N, C-alpha and C positions, 0 to 999 in steps of 0.2 A: 499361717499367714507370710505370703512372702516375702513383704516387706518389714518383717521382724530379722533378728539378725541377734546371734549368741549374744552381745554385747545390748542390748535392746529389754533383756529380760533379769529380772535379777530373783535371787531364792533368799536373800536379806528380807526378813518379815519387817523390819524398821523401816530400810532402805522402799522397800514396795508399798506403807503407811505413808511415809512422806511423798514418797514421787505422787500416790494418787491424791493425796487430799491438795498440794500443789496445781497439777494437771488440774483438776476441778477449778480450783481458784482460777488459772488463767482461762479455762474454758467459757466461766461465766465474765471475764473480764472481755474475752471476744464478743462475745454475745450481748453482750449490752456497748459494747463498741463504750466501755467508759468516758475515756478520753474523748468524746466528741461531742460536739455541739448539740446535735438531736437530741441524742441523751439526753443530753442537761435539758435542754430548753423543755422537754418533754415530761421529764421530772417535775420541774419550775413549775410548769400547769399542772401535778398533778395527774398528768395522765396515769389508769390503772396499768398498763402492759407495762411500761418502765418504772414504774413506780414496785411491780411484781420483780419484775430481772434486776432492782437495786433491789430490795429485799433479798433476792438470791445471790446475787455476789457477797453482800454485805455477810450475810450465813457462809459462802465456800470460803471467804478471807478469816472469821472468826474461828470454823475448824481447820482450816491450815495451821492457825496459831496456834492451836490447842494441840492438833500435831505433833507441832516443829519445837513445843515445850515441854511435850511430854517427859521426856527425860534427854540427859547429854547426848546420849544414842543419837535419836529424834533430832537433835539439833546440829553434830557433826552430819550427819546425814544430809541432810539441807545445805549444809554447808558445800559439801560435798557436789552435790546439783547444781549449785549456782557455782562453783568453781567451774565447773565440767563448758560449761556455755563459754563461746567466743566474748570476750570484752565490751562488744558491739550488744550482743544481745541478754548483756549480763543491764549494761546502763537501759535499754529500753524496757527491759521487763520489770526494772526496779525491785524482784522478790526479795531484796534485803529489808525492804521494805515493811516485809512481815513479822522483820526481830523488833521493832523501832515499837509495837506496843506489847510485847511479849511478857510475859509474867518472870520475873529473875527467878535463875535458876540457882 
């Protein structure tokens, strides 16, 4: 895959697991357009497709939180992923919100 570079690939299983969980959550955020008014209205009107996407988003968030809280190494890998992002992306993504409802370690 020519668009991948050596820095995009990891052999660390913990970092790989955290990266996959966070990527799945971010993908569901994009797919649902969660902050969008259209999605919120569709959910409010109980549209089956919007509710299905919302359910997938909730499941992806819970999975990401579960993976992040699996061990101190998982939490450290998550924090290193977030800190590697530019500050503007950190504010926009707000991935640290995954830690707000996390289980205390």
